[in-house]
C-alpha positions as CSV (number, residue, x, y, z in Angstrom):
1,X,19.3,1.4,23.7
2,X,21.0,-2.0,23.9
3,X,23.2,-2.9,21.0
4,X,24.2,-6.2,19.4
5,X,27.9,-6.5,18.5
6,X,27.0,-8.9,15.7
7,X,24.9,-6.3,13.9
8,X,26.2,-5.3,10.5
9,X,26.0,-1.5,10.3
10,X,26.1,-0.6,6.7
11,X,25.5,3.2,6.9
12,X,25.8,5.9,9.5
13,X,24.4,9.4,9.0
14,X,27.0,12.2,8.8
15,X,26.7,15.1,11.2
16,X,25.6,17.4,8.5
17,X,22.7,15.1,7.6
18,X,21.6,14.8,11.2
19,X,21.7,18.6,11.6
20,X,19.6,19.1,8.4
21,X,17.0,16.4,9.1
22,X,13.5,17.6,9.6
23,X,13.3,15.2,12.5
24,X,16.1,17.1,14.3
25,X,14.3,20.4,13.9
26,X,11.1,18.9,15.2
27,X,12.8,17.5,18.3
28,X,14.5,20.9,19.0
29,X,11.2,22.7,18.6
30,X,9.4,20.2,20.9
31,X,12.0,20.4,23.6
32,X,12.1,24.2,23.5
33,X,8.3,24.6,23.4
34,X,7.3,21.9,25.8
35,X,10.1,21.8,28.3
36,X,10.9,18.2,27.3
37,X,14.4,16.9,27.2
38,X,14.2,14.3,24.4
39,X,17.8,13.3,23.7
40,X,17.3,11.2,20.6
41,X,14.8,9.4,18.4
42,X,14.2,6.5,20.9
43,X,13.2,9.0,23.6
44,X,10.9,10.8,21.2
45,X,9.3,7.5,20.2
46,X,8.7,6.6,23.8
47,X,7.1,10.0,24.5
48,X,5.0,9.7,21.4
49,X,3.4,6.4,22.5
50,X,3.2,7.4,26.2
51,X,1.4,10.6,25.4
52,X,-0.2,10.1,22.0
53,X,-2.6,13.1,22.5
54,X,0.4,15.4,23.1
55,X,2.4,13.9,20.2
56,X,-0.4,14.2,17.5
57,X,-1.3,17.7,18.7
58,X,2.4,18.7,18.4
59,X,2.5,17.5,14.8
60,X,-0.6,19.6,13.9
61,X,1.0,22.6,15.5
62,X,4.5,22.2,14.2
63,X,3.5,21.7,10.6
64,X,0.6,24.2,11.0
65,X,-1.8,21.8,9.5
66,X,-5.2,23.4,8.4
67,X,-7.5,22.3,11.2
68,X,-10.3,24.8,12.0
69,X,-11.9,24.7,15.4
70,X,-10.8,23.6,18.8
71,X,-8.0,21.0,18.7
72,X,-8.7,19.7,22.2
73,X,-9.7,17.2,23.2
74,X,-7.3,15.4,20.8
75,X,-8.6,12.0,21.6
76,X,-11.5,11.8,24.1
77,X,-11.1,8.1,24.6
78,X,-8.2,5.8,23.8
79,X,-10.1,2.8,22.4
80,X,-9.9,0.5,19.4
81,X,-11.9,0.3,17.3
82,X,-13.9,3.5,17.6
83,X,-11.2,6.1,18.4
84,X,-12.3,9.7,17.5
85,X,-9.5,12.1,16.8
86,X,-9.8,15.9,16.9
87,X,-13.7,15.7,17.1
88,X,-14.2,19.5,17.2
89,X,-12.2,20.3,14.1
90,X,-12.9,20.6,10.4
91,X,-10.3,20.2,7.6
92,X,-9.7,19.0,4.0
93,X,-6.7,17.1,2.8
94,X,-6.8,19.2,-0.4
95,X,-6.2,22.5,1.5
96,X,-2.8,21.3,2.6
97,X,-1.9,20.3,-0.9
98,X,-2.6,23.7,-2.4
99,X,-0.9,25.6,0.5
100,X,2.3,24.4,-1.1
101,X,1.5,25.8,-4.6
102,X,4.6,27.5,-6.0
103,X,5.6,29.1,-9.3
104,X,9.2,28.0,-8.7
105,X,8.6,24.3,-9.3
106,X,6.2,22.0,-11.0
107,X,3.6,20.0,-9.0
108,X,3.9,16.8,-11.1
109,X,6.5,15.5,-13.6
110,X,5.4,12.5,-15.6
111,X,7.0,9.9,-17.9
112,X,5.8,6.6,-19.3
113,X,7.5,3.7,-21.0
114,X,6.7,5.2,-24.4
115,X,8.7,8.2,-23.3
116,X,5.6,10.4,-23.4
117,X,6.2,13.4,-21.1
118,X,4.1,15.9,-19.1
119,X,5.0,18.5,-16.6
120,X,2.0,19.9,-14.6
121,X,2.5,23.3,-13.1
122,X,0.7,24.3,-9.9
123,X,-1.3,26.8,-11.9
124,X,-2.5,24.1,-14.3
125,X,-3.2,21.7,-11.5
126,X,-5.4,24.3,-9.7
127,X,-7.2,25.1,-12.9
128,X,-8.0,21.4,-13.7
129,X,-9.0,20.5,-10.2
130,X,-11.3,23.6,-10.1
131,X,-12.9,22.7,-13.5
132,X,-13.4,19.0,-12.6
133,X,-14.8,19.7,-9.1
134,X,-17.3,22.2,-10.6
135,X,-18.4,19.6,-13.2
136,X,-18.9,17.0,-10.4
137,X,-21.0,19.5,-8.5
138,X,-23.1,20.1,-11.7
139,X,-23.7,16.3,-11.9
140,X,-25.2,16.4,-8.4
141,X,-22.2,14.9,-6.6
142,X,-22.2,16.0,-3.0
143,X,-20.2,15.2,0.1
144,X,-20.3,11.5,0.8
145,X,-21.0,10.4,-2.8
146,X,-18.5,8.0,-4.3
147,X,-16.4,9.0,-7.3
148,X,-14.3,6.1,-8.5
149,X,-11.6,5.7,-11.1
150,X,-10.1,3.0,-13.3
151,X,-6.9,4.8,-14.3
152,X,-3.1,4.2,-14.6
153,X,-0.4,6.3,-13.0
154,X,-0.9,9.4,-15.0
155,X,-1.5,13.1,-14.0
156,X,-5.3,13.0,-14.6
157,X,-5.5,10.4,-11.8
158,X,-4.1,13.0,-9.4
159,X,-6.4,15.7,-10.7
160,X,-9.5,13.5,-10.4
161,X,-8.6,12.5,-6.8
162,X,-8.1,16.1,-5.7
163,X,-11.2,17.3,-7.4
164,X,-13.4,14.6,-5.7
165,X,-11.8,15.1,-2.3
166,X,-12.1,18.9,-2.5
167,X,-15.9,18.7,-2.5
168,X,-16.1,15.9,0.1
169,X,-16.8,13.1,-2.4
170,X,-15.3,9.8,-1.4
171,X,-12.6,8.6,-3.8
172,X,-11.7,5.0,-4.8
173,X,-9.2,3.8,-7.4
174,X,-8.4,0.6,-9.2
175,X,-5.7,-0.1,-11.7
176,X,-6.7,-0.8,-15.4
177,X,-4.6,-4.0,-15.3
178,X,-7.3,-5.5,-13.0
179,X,-10.1,-7.5,-14.7
180,X,-13.7,-6.5,-14.8
181,X,-14.8,-9.0,-12.1
182,X,-12.1,-7.9,-9.6
183,X,-12.9,-4.2,-10.1
184,X,-16.6,-4.8,-10.0
185,X,-16.2,-6.8,-6.7
186,X,-14.7,-3.6,-5.2
187,X,-16.7,-0.8,-6.7
188,X,-20.1,-2.5,-6.6
189,X,-19.9,-2.6,-2.8
190,X,-19.7,1.2,-2.6
191,X,-22.2,2.2,-5.3
192,X,-20.3,4.9,-7.1
193,X,-22.1,7.8,-8.9
194,X,-19.3,8.7,-11.2
195,X,-16.6,6.6,-12.9
196,X,-13.5,8.1,-14.5
197,X,-11.9,5.5,-16.7
198,X,-9.1,5.1,-19.3
199,X,-9.4,3.5,-22.7
200,X,-6.3,1.4,-22.2
201,X,-2.7,1.4,-21.1
202,X,0.8,0.2,-22.1
203,X,2.8,-2.4,-20.3
204,X,6.0,-4.0,-21.4
205,X,6.0,-2.4,-24.8
206,X,2.5,-3.7,-25.6
207,X,-0.8,-1.8,-25.9
208,X,-3.7,-3.1,-23.9
209,X,-7.1,-1.8,-25.2
210,X,-9.5,-2.1,-22.2
211,X,-12.7,-0.6,-23.7
212,X,-14.4,-4.0,-23.9
213,X,-13.4,-4.7,-20.2
214,X,-14.8,-1.3,-19.3
215,X,-18.1,-2.1,-20.9
216,X,-18.2,-5.5,-19.1
217,X,-17.4,-3.8,-15.8
218,X,-20.1,-1.1,-16.2
219,X,-22.6,-3.9,-16.7
220,X,-22.0,-4.8,-13.1
221,X,-22.1,-1.3,-11.7
222,X,-25.7,-0.1,-12.0
223,X,-25.2,2.9,-9.7
224,X,-22.9,4.7,-12.1
225,X,-24.7,7.6,-13.7
226,X,-21.8,9.3,-15.5
227,X,-18.6,8.0,-17.1
228,X,-15.7,10.3,-18.0
229,X,-13.3,8.7,-20.5
230,X,-9.6,9.6,-20.5
231,X,-8.1,8.8,-23.9
232,X,-4.6,7.6,-23.1
233,X,-3.9,4.7,-25.4
234,X,-5.8,6.1,-28.3
235,X,-6.0,9.9,-28.2
236,X,-9.0,9.8,-30.5
237,X,-11.1,7.5,-28.3
238,X,-14.7,8.6,-27.8
239,X,-17.1,7.7,-24.9
240,X,-19.7,6.2,-27.3
241,X,-22.0,3.7,-25.6
242,X,-20.9,4.7,-22.1
243,X,-23.7,5.7,-19.7
244,X,-23.6,9.5,-19.4
245,X,-20.3,9.4,-21.3
246,X,-18.2,12.4,-21.7
247,X,-14.6,13.2,-22.6
248,X,-11.9,14.3,-20.1
249,X,-11.1,17.3,-22.2
250,X,-14.7,18.4,-22.3
251,X,-15.0,18.2,-18.5
252,X,-12.0,20.5,-18.1
253,X,-13.1,23.0,-20.7
254,X,-15.1,25.3,-18.4
255,X,-12.7,27.0,-16.0
256,X,-13.7,27.4,-12.3
257,X,-12.0,28.3,-9.1
258,X,-11.4,25.6,-6.5
259,X,-14.0,25.6,-3.7
260,X,-12.7,23.4,-1.0
261,X,-15.3,22.1,1.5
262,X,-14.4,22.3,5.2
263,X,-15.2,18.8,6.4
264,X,-15.3,17.1,9.8
265,X,-11.9,15.6,10.7
266,X,-13.2,12.1,10.2
267,X,-15.1,12.7,6.9
268,X,-14.2,9.9,4.5
269,X,-11.4,10.7,2.1
270,X,-11.0,7.5,0.2
271,X,-11.9,3.8,0.2
272,X,-9.1,1.3,-0.4
273,X,-9.3,-2.4,-0.5
274,X,-7.5,-5.0,1.6
275,X,-8.4,-8.6,1.2
276,X,-8.8,-11.1,3.9
277,X,-9.0,-14.8,3.3
278,X,-12.8,-15.1,2.9
279,X,-15.5,-13.1,1.2
280,X,-15.2,-10.0,-1.0
281,X,-12.4,-7.5,-0.6
282,X,-12.7,-5.3,2.4
283,X,-13.6,-1.6,1.5
284,X,-11.6,0.3,4.1
285,X,-12.6,3.9,4.8
286,X,-10.0,6.4,5.8
287,X,-10.6,10.0,6.9
288,X,-9.3,13.4,5.6
289,X,-7.7,14.4,8.9
290,X,-6.1,11.1,9.8
291,X,-4.5,10.6,6.5
292,X,-3.3,14.2,6.4
293,X,-1.5,13.9,9.7
294,X,-0.1,10.4,9.1
295,X,1.3,11.1,5.6
296,X,2.9,14.4,6.7
297,X,4.5,12.6,9.6
298,X,5.7,9.7,7.3
299,X,7.2,11.8,4.6
300,X,8.6,14.7,6.6
301,X,9.9,13.0,9.7
302,X,10.5,9.3,8.7
303,X,11.5,9.8,5.1
304,X,13.1,13.3,5.5
305,X,11.4,14.7,2.4
306,X,11.9,18.5,2.2
307,X,10.1,21.2,0.3
308,X,11.3,21.2,-3.3
309,X,12.6,17.6,-3.2
310,X,11.9,15.4,-6.2
311,X,10.0,12.3,-4.9
312,X,9.1,9.1,-6.7
313,X,7.8,5.8,-5.4
314,X,7.3,3.3,-8.2
315,X,3.8,1.9,-8.0
316,X,0.7,1.1,-10.0
317,X,-2.6,2.6,-9.0
318,X,-3.6,-0.7,-7.5
319,X,-1.2,-0.2,-4.6
320,X,-1.6,2.2,-1.7
321,X,1.9,3.6,-2.4
322,X,0.2,5.6,-5.2
323,X,-1.6,7.5,-2.4
324,X,1.7,8.1,-0.7
325,X,3.1,9.4,-4.0
326,X,0.4,12.1,-4.1
327,X,1.2,12.9,-0.4
328,X,4.5,14.2,-1.6
329,X,2.5,17.3,-2.5
330,X,1.5,17.7,1.1
331,X,5.1,18.5,2.1
332,X,5.9,20.7,-0.9
333,X,7.8,18.1,-2.9
334,X,7.6,17.5,-6.6
335,X,5.6,14.3,-7.4
336,X,7.6,12.5,-10.1
337,X,5.6,9.6,-11.6
338,X,6.3,6.8,-14.0
339,X,3.7,4.7,-15.8
340,X,4.9,1.4,-17.2
341,X,6.6,-1.9,-16.6
342,X,9.8,-1.4,-14.5
343,X,11.4,-4.4,-16.2
344,X,10.9,-3.1,-19.8
345,X,13.1,-3.1,-21.7
346,X,15.1,-4.2,-18.6
347,X,15.5,-3.4,-14.9
348,X,17.7,-0.3,-15.6
349,X,14.6,1.6,-16.7
350,X,13.6,3.1,-13.4
351,X,17.2,4.0,-12.6
352,X,17.5,5.9,-15.8
353,X,14.3,7.7,-14.9
354,X,15.8,8.4,-11.5
355,X,18.8,10.1,-13.1
356,X,16.8,12.1,-15.6
357,X,14.4,13.3,-13.0
358,X,17.3,14.2,-10.6
359,X,15.4,12.4,-7.8
360,X,16.1,13.1,-4.2
361,X,14.0,10.2,-3.1
362,X,13.4,6.9,-4.9
363,X,11.3,4.1,-3.6
364,X,10.0,0.8,-4.9
365,X,8.8,-2.6,-3.7
366,X,11.4,-4.9,-2.1
367,X,11.0,-7.4,-5.0
368,X,12.2,-4.7,-7.4
369,X,15.6,-4.4,-5.7
370,X,16.0,-8.2,-5.6
371,X,15.2,-8.5,-9.3
372,X,17.7,-5.7,-10.1
373,X,20.4,-7.6,-8.3
374,X,19.5,-10.9,-10.0
375,X,19.5,-9.2,-13.4
376,X,23.0,-7.8,-12.9
377,X,21.9,-4.1,-12.8
378,X,24.4,-1.6,-11.5
379,X,22.5,1.7,-11.2
380,X,25.6,3.8,-10.6
381,X,26.7,2.9,-14.1
382,X,23.3,3.4,-15.6
383,X,22.5,7.0,-14.6
384,X,23.9,10.0,-12.8
385,X,22.5,9.6,-9.3
386,X,24.3,12.5,-7.6
387,X,21.1,14.1,-6.3
388,X,19.8,10.8,-4.8
389,X,19.8,11.0,-1.0
390,X,17.3,8.3,0.0
391,X,16.1,4.9,-1.2
392,X,12.9,3.5,0.2
393,X,11.5,0.0,0.1
394,X,8.3,-1.7,1.2
395,X,5.7,-4.2,0.3
396,X,7.6,-7.3,1.6
397,X,10.7,-7.9,3.6
398,X,13.9,-6.6,2.0
399,X,16.5,-9.3,2.1
400,X,20.0,-8.7,3.6
401,X,21.4,-9.3,0.1
402,X,19.3,-6.4,-1.2
403,X,20.6,-4.1,1.6
404,X,24.2,-4.8,0.5
405,X,23.3,-4.5,-3.2
406,X,22.0,-1.0,-2.7
407,X,25.2,0.2,-1.0
408,X,27.4,-1.7,-3.5
409,X,25.6,-0.8,-6.7
410,X,23.6,2.4,-6.1
411,X,25.6,4.7,-3.8
412,X,27.7,4.2,-0.8
413,X,26.4,7.3,0.9
414,X,22.7,6.9,0.2
415,X,20.3,6.4,3.1
416,X,18.3,3.1,2.7
417,X,15.0,3.5,4.5
418,X,12.7,0.4,4.3
419,X,9.4,0.6,5.9
420,X,6.5,-1.7,6.6
421,X,2.8,-0.9,7.2
422,X,-0.3,-1.6,5.4
423,X,-3.1,-0.6,3.1
424,X,-5.3,-1.1,6.2
425,X,-4.2,2.2,7.7
426,X,-2.3,3.7,4.8
427,X,0.8,4.2,6.8
428,X,3.9,2.6,8.3
429,X,4.3,0.8,11.7
430,X,8.1,0.5,11.4
431,X,10.4,2.4,9.1
432,X,13.2,4.8,8.5
433,X,14.9,7.4,10.8
434,X,17.3,9.7,9.2
435,X,19.4,10.2,12.3
436,X,20.0,6.5,13.1
437,X,22.4,4.0,11.5
438,X,21.2,1.4,9.0
439,X,21.7,-2.3,10.1
440,X,21.5,-4.9,7.4
441,X,18.3,-6.8,7.4
442,X,16.3,-4.6,9.7
443,X,14.2,-1.5,9.7
444,X,15.6,1.3,11.9
445,X,12.7,1.8,14.4
446,X,9.1,1.7,15.2
447,X,7.3,4.8,13.8
448,X,6.3,7.8,15.9
449,X,3.0,7.4,17.5
450,X,2.8,3.7,16.7
451,X,2.9,1.7,19.9
452,X,4.0,-1.5,18.0
453,X,5.0,-4.6,19.8
454,X,5.6,-8.3,19.1
455,X,3.3,-10.5,21.1
456,X,3.1,-14.2,21.8
457,X,-0.2,-16.1,21.8
458,X,-0.9,-15.1,25.4
459,X,-0.4,-11.4,24.7
460,X,3.0,-11.1,26.3
461,X,5.4,-8.6,24.7
462,X,8.6,-10.1,23.2
463,X,12.0,-8.7,22.6
464,X,14.4,-10.3,20.1
465,X,11.8,-13.0,19.5
466,X,9.4,-13.4,16.6
467,X,5.8,-12.6,17.5
468,X,2.5,-11.2,16.2
469,X,2.8,-7.6,15.2
470,X,0.3,-5.6,17.2
471,X,-0.4,-1.9,17.8
472,X,-1.7,-1.3,21.3
473,X,-2.7,2.4,20.9
474,X,-4.9,4.0,18.2
475,X,-3.4,6.1,15.5
476,X,-5.4,8.7,13.4
477,X,-5.2,6.9,10.0
478,X,-6.7,3.6,11.2
479,X,-10.0,2.8,9.4
480,X,-13.0,4.9,10.3
481,X,-15.0,1.8,9.4
482,X,-15.5,-0.8,6.6
483,X,-18.1,0.1,4.1
484,X,-21.4,-1.8,4.5
485,X,-20.3,-3.2,7.9
486,X,-23.2,-2.3,10.2
487,X,-22.2,-2.8,13.8
488,X,-18.5,-3.1,12.8
489,X,-18.4,-6.8,13.0
490,X,-16.2,-7.3,9.9
491,X,-13.8,-4.6,11.1
492,X,-13.6,-6.3,14.5
493,X,-13.0,-9.7,13.0
494,X,-10.3,-8.4,10.7
495,X,-8.1,-6.7,13.3
496,X,-9.4,-7.1,16.9
497,X,-10.6,-10.6,17.3
498,X,-7.4,-12.2,18.5
499,X,-6.4,-9.6,21.1
500,X,-9.5,-7.6,22.2
501,X,-9.0,-3.8,21.9
502,X,-5.6,-4.3,20.3
503,X,-4.8,-4.1,16.5
504,X,-3.4,-7.4,15.2
505,X,-1.8,-6.7,11.9
506,X,-1.1,-10.2,10.5
507,X,2.7,-9.9,10.2
508,X,5.5,-11.7,12.1
509,X,7.7,-9.2,13.8
510,X,10.9,-9.2,15.9
511,X,12.0,-6.1,17.8
512,X,15.7,-6.1,18.1
513,X,17.6,-5.2,21.3
514,X,18.7,-1.9,19.7
515,X,15.1,-0.9,18.9
516,X,15.1,-2.0,15.2
517,X,12.4,-4.1,13.6
518,X,12.5,-7.2,11.3
519,X,9.3,-8.3,9.5
520,X,9.2,-11.9,8.5
521,X,6.1,-11.9,6.3
522,X,2.4,-12.6,6.8
523,X,1.1,-14.5,9.8
524,X,-2.3,-15.1,8.1
525,X,-3.2,-16.5,4.8
526,X,-3.6,-13.3,2.8
527,X,-1.6,-13.3,-0.4
528,X,1.0,-10.6,-0.6
529,X,2.6,-10.6,-4.0
530,X,5.2,-7.8,-4.4
531,X,3.3,-5.6,-2.1
532,X,-0.2,-6.1,-3.6
533,X,-2.5,-8.0,-1.2
534,X,-5.4,-10.2,-2.3
535,X,-7.6,-12.5,-0.5
536,X,-7.5,-16.2,-1.3
537,X,-11.2,-16.2,-1.8
538,X,-10.8,-14.0,-4.8
539,X,-8.4,-16.6,-6.4
540,X,-10.7,-19.5,-5.5
541,X,-13.7,-17.8,-7.1
542,X,-11.8,-17.7,-10.4
543,X,-10.1,-21.0,-10.2
544,X,-13.0,-23.1,-9.0
545,X,-15.3,-21.6,-11.7
546,X,-13.3,-23.8,-14.2
547,X,-15.2,-27.0,-14.9
548,X,-12.2,-29.2,-14.4
549,X,-11.4,-27.9,-10.9
550,X,-13.4,-29.3,-7.9
551,X,-11.4,-27.6,-5.1
552,X,-8.3,-25.6,-4.6
553,X,-5.9,-24.1,-2.0
554,X,-3.3,-21.4,-2.4
555,X,-0.6,-20.2,-0.1
556,X,2.1,-17.5,-0.4
557,X,5.5,-18.5,1.0
558,X,7.2,-15.1,1.0
559,X,9.0,-15.4,4.3
560,X,12.4,-14.6,5.9
561,X,13.6,-12.6,2.8
562,X,13.0,-15.5,0.4
563,X,11.6,-14.7,-3.0
564,X,7.8,-15.3,-3.0
565,X,6.7,-18.8,-4.2
566,X,3.0,-19.2,-4.5
567,X,1.8,-22.8,-5.3
568,X,-1.7,-23.6,-6.2
569,X,-3.1,-27.0,-5.2
570,X,-6.1,-28.3,-7.1
571,X,-8.4,-31.2,-6.9
572,X,-9.6,-32.2,-10.4
573,X,-12.8,-33.8,-11.5
574,X,-12.7,-37.5,-12.4
575,X,-11.2,-37.8,-15.9
576,X,-9.6,-34.4,-15.9
577,X,-5.8,-34.1,-16.3
578,X,-3.5,-31.3,-15.5
579,X,-1.8,-30.9,-18.8
580,X,-0.1,-27.8,-20.2
581,X,-3.4,-26.6,-21.7
582,X,-5.3,-26.7,-18.4
583,X,-2.5,-25.2,-16.5
584,X,-2.4,-22.4,-19.1
585,X,-6.1,-21.8,-18.8
586,X,-5.8,-21.6,-15.0
587,X,-3.0,-19.0,-15.1
588,X,-4.7,-17.1,-17.9
589,X,-8.0,-16.9,-15.9
590,X,-6.1,-15.5,-12.9
591,X,-4.2,-13.0,-15.0
592,X,-7.3,-11.8,-16.8
593,X,-9.8,-11.7,-13.9
594,X,-7.5,-10.6,-11.1
595,X,-3.9,-9.6,-12.1
596,X,-0.7,-10.9,-13.4
597,X,0.9,-10.5,-10.0
598,X,-1.3,-13.2,-8.6
599,X,-0.6,-15.9,-11.2
600,X,0.6,-19.0,-9.2
601,X,4.2,-20.1,-9.6
602,X,3.2,-23.7,-9.9
603,X,-0.1,-25.7,-10.2
604,X,0.0,-29.0,-8.3
605,X,-2.7,-31.7,-8.3
606,X,-3.7,-33.1,-4.8
607,X,-6.2,-35.8,-3.8
608,X,-8.0,-33.6,-1.3
609,X,-8.0,-30.1,0.3
610,X,-7.7,-30.3,4.1
611,X,-10.7,-28.6,5.9
612,X,-11.9,-27.8,9.4
613,X,-15.0,-29.3,10.8
614,X,-16.8,-26.1,9.8
615,X,-15.6,-26.5,6.2
616,X,-12.8,-23.9,6.2
617,X,-9.7,-24.6,4.2
618,X,-6.6,-25.1,6.3
619,X,-4.5,-22.4,4.6
620,X,-2.4,-21.4,7.5
621,X,-1.5,-24.9,8.6
622,X,-0.5,-25.8,5.1
623,X,1.6,-22.7,4.9
624,X,3.3,-23.5,8.2
625,X,4.1,-27.0,7.0
626,X,5.7,-25.7,3.8
627,X,7.7,-23.3,5.9
628,X,9.2,-26.2,7.8
629,X,7.1,-26.4,11.0
630,X,6.4,-29.9,12.4
631,X,3.0,-31.3,11.5
632,X,2.0,-31.9,15.1
633,X,2.3,-28.2,15.8
634,X,0.4,-26.8,12.9
635,X,-3.0,-28.6,13.0
636,X,-5.3,-30.4,15.4
637,X,-6.5,-33.4,13.4
638,X,-9.5,-33.8,15.8
639,X,-10.7,-30.4,14.5
640,X,-10.5,-31.5,10.9
641,X,-13.3,-32.9,8.7
642,X,-10.7,-34.9,6.7
643,X,-7.6,-35.4,8.8
644,X,-6.0,-37.9,6.4
645,X,-5.8,-35.2,3.7
646,X,-3.0,-33.6,5.6
647,X,-0.7,-36.6,5.0
648,X,-0.2,-35.7,1.4
649,X,0.9,-32.1,2.3
650,X,3.2,-33.4,5.1
651,X,5.0,-35.7,2.5
652,X,5.1,-32.9,0.0
653,X,6.7,-30.5,2.5
654,X,9.2,-33.2,3.4
655,X,10.2,-33.8,-0.2
656,X,10.3,-30.1,-1.0
657,X,12.6,-29.4,2.0
658,X,14.9,-32.3,1.0
659,X,15.1,-30.9,-2.5
660,X,16.1,-27.5,-1.4
661,X,18.9,-28.5,1.0
């Protein structure tokens, strides 16, 4: 590969690390078995995108993944959307999980901010999954039915997911910090039969009783027939008043062996939600086989997670990284999980957890590392981190300052492996490679099997220039479909409307001359706050329900490594005034109905919201203005219903730029 002499290489893998990497073993096996002569990672990547059928089949064979039936054809037709992978096979994600059962190590180790502890052996996990799956069958749950959960990051959440998946039910999960309306907007679309819910949770040293919110939510979910209550905040909580209510402990009382259904490769595994800029959150359906292969690839080859490693990625259950945490079990690692506020009582909390757990791998959102730096945290002085080999980051671009902070304040010899992908396909497009050096400010490479490019508006591939992140070949974990999307129109409009037959992800990307990748943030108007995405329409539905607010517009300015700044622009009714009380009610409404992450940094009164001739808010042009682009390049006034409204934003952007210089 070409190199750039100005690149700041901050880490190089030692020869021993390269020899011991799972990626090295995979390349050697592939060369020996297939007669290839792949000299390094870049050659492997090129082969993986030139021959995707050969690559994904090799992964199945190398890791001996449990696919029954004939593995060929791997991909009868390379098309997007609509690719069908391994159509003649049957599998189940849960089979691979329990193939790694061992009496030598626990399956799950748990702590929370109240220092409550739990260690789940493989035997206990098998027993609980068996009991719950048998109970679900007794309630009439069959393959394809939806089992949903409103649970925090605790061991019962893992048990519930594996039990549902083992019988072919479709899983979906929301965090209990989310309000009733936000959860109902997601679950109502998929009509769940069973809801597993918690009574409350702790965050930042405070107890949050959520039983009233649960009751409100259930009033909007008429399809729910049975509710299982997990007493977490109050161990004596009872399911009184809940439809078909029963206690978690009662469900687990009757032991039963696990009976794992053999399902078609593309049978739905779970539904996750990724918000666009209009309408309800998109319910994205992923399949058993595609997720199994993608997550084994990501953890084993790109994150170098070995059997017996202790793995933790800090997340709530509202982020797809929870799903990746569970996937640690796919490769025989110990899932170490923490429930609570990472900043309570201060930002050293997770580093102390890292030391106590003897973690081999620790991951978190990019914002976490930035906040650790700003709060003066020095992890090497907080905990014994001798076992820590790898630090992961995702959710938003990791700043160059955070790269340096990790090596200055965590460990000099740790491998920093940021990655970037999306909830949309529950995987990574660009990420870590254990055998390559780390360059400040960029991810090491495009991921195997992901034919990722940066394109200009005309569909030309760019090198060392910023363009739209696209993927020009299908990968197995891409959505099977969106729920309730007959004909696939919403799926097409979400990912394939700009470049026909090519996945447009909605990020700005630059591929460096040496093969690395730099993500510059969102190219669309989706809000991405600390890795949790939400559509602007969800915010508008809350904000514009307030009697004082006539109209609103919100943009997220997380870009080029800057800390996210999310202003909310509002048009007020005649006579209304934006005083502290109204601003407080607006932020409280967002916090309670959606989440604390999506509370705006600032509320600003404007005379008018710019709109297109068809009535759409000009979110992207306003975002581009505030990022410093010239007005004449961001919007066509002839296509606007109220072109003069843009003048206020042009002036505001000019004043803001001057104030920050």
